Every structure is written in structure tokens, then in C-alpha cells.
N, C-alpha and C positions, 0 to 999 in steps of 0.2 A: 488164736481161739477164735472156731468156724460162730461160735455163739456170739461172742462181742463185733466179730463184723457183717454179722448176718442182724442183729441188732441194730449196729451203726447205721448200716444200711436203711432199713423200713426207718429209723428214727428221720434219715434222711431225705429220703421221700415225703414223711411228714411232715417236716421243716419247710422245703422247697413248697408243698400244697399252702402252708398256713403264709409263708412270705408273700404267694405268689397272693393271696387274699390283701395282705399288708401293703403292699405295691397296687393293687388297684385303689384303693381310699388316698393311697399318697399322691396317686394321679390327681384323682378326683378333687382334693385340694394343693392341688396345683406342684406338692410336693415333690421336684422330678430329680432333686440331685444326692433324694436316698437312692442307696443302690440295694439289689437282693441280695446280696451278702449280709450287710450289716442287717437286715430284716430277718435273715436266717439266724445270726449270730445273737440278736435279743433274743429268737421263739425257741433258742436252746439254751441259751446264759444260763438257766437253771440246775441245767444237765449233763452239760459239757462234764465238769468238776466229775459226775458219778461215771463217766465212760472211763474202762482201763486199755489206754488207747495204745499202753505195752505189751499186753495183749494179742495186736492184730499185726501183721504180715507187714513190714517196710513196703511192699509191692500194696496192697488193697491203703493205705495210709497213701502213697503217693500216688494213686491210676484212680481212685476213689472219692475219699475225702478231700482231697486237697484241688482237683477240679469241683466236687459240688461244693463247696465254699465254706464247710464244714470247717477244716483245718487251714492255715496258711503251709505253706513250705517249711518256714522258720520253727511252728508249732509240730508238725511232723518230723523235722529231722530232730526235736528234744522230748518227743515220744519216750524217747529210752534212756535220758538221763538220768541220772538218782544222786540226789542230795547226801553225800557223807559228812558225818560227825563225828568226831573221835575226840575221848575226852579222858585228862588224863590229871588228876589230882584240880587245880585250878583252872589249868590249862585247856585251849578248844583247839583243834585243828579242823576248818571245815572247807569244803568244796562240793562241786560238782561234777561226776565225771560221766562218762555216755556207758553203759553196759553193753559190752560188745562181747561178754561171755556169757550171758544170760545171771547173773549170779542173784540177781533178782527175784525170779520165778525160782531159784535152787532155794533160796535160802525160806521162800514161801509153800515150799512142798513140803507136806507133814510126814512124807517119808521117810525125810533123810534125817540121821541120828545127830541132835547138837548136845554136846557135854558141856555143862555148865560147871567152872571149877573156881570154891572161893579163896579169894585171895585178901592180904591185910588190906588194901586197897578197895575193898569192893568184888566184882563177880566180874567175871570173867566166862567168855564164851569161845569155845574150840569149835569150829563145822567140821567134824572128822570126815562124815560121808560128801566133800565134795572134792571133785576131781575137775582140773581145768587144764586145755591148751597151755602149751608156754607160748607168750608171742612171739612171732617171726621176727618183729622188725624188734631193734635195739627202743629201749625206753630214756634209755641218757640217765641215769640214774647208774652211779657207780657205788659197788659195796666200798663199804669202809673196812681202813685195816687197820686192827690193834682190839 
């Protein structure tokens, strides 16, 4: 979304100016080993968790925020990762997946229809309004027979 990108661009400029002032203080006290990027991270520490990086384009993340020092390449790569947890009784299966189909955005969209089904074990949610393309590559998971 353009709003998140514009906000991040303005925030990056503000953080850069604040970090430059902090760098002058470091130079005055002889702390030359503290980098501009670490000062920017300190300035942005409280607001970075509030920014929705997954709403930004990968191009913006890699061409503006990574060179600007707001994110590392690793953080930009993980911007689209989703933590998934599936519970069945007392068994829990969890993991982190890369959202290449935009599932998170589609689930967050209020126009999609969700059907809740009451079952013995609790509630189930059916996402009937969601459609996704079939993957072009094999996943390596084989179908069970029987």
C-alpha cells in the first residue's frame, strides 16, 4: 500500500536526521565505533514493530528501506513470513511459512465471507470466498492412499 510506503519514507528521513545529530554527539565524546545504522535503529526502536512491512512492495523494501538502514536484507526477506499454529485437541503443529499467495491479506479483507461451523471439538472456520492459483512446482508432499 502506498500509505505505508509514504509513511516509512517520511519516518526514514526523520530517523536519519535524528541519527545524524546523535552521531555528532558520539564524535564529540569520541565514540567513533557507533554506526549511523545502529543510531537509526535506536531512534526507530519503539515504532518499527508498529509498521506493517508486509503491506509494502518487495521492491520498496529492498530499494529504499534496506539501503536506508531501516531494515536488513534478512528482515526485508522475512516481511512476508507468517507464523501458523494448528491445534487439534492437545496436539499443536506450528511453523513459519512464506506467504507467496497473499493469504494473510485475503483473510484480513472484511469483504471475504467466512463460515464458522460448530463441531464437537470446537469451532472450525471455512474460508469459502478465497481462491488461490495452483502452485506451478511440486511441493514434494504425496497424497495418502486409503
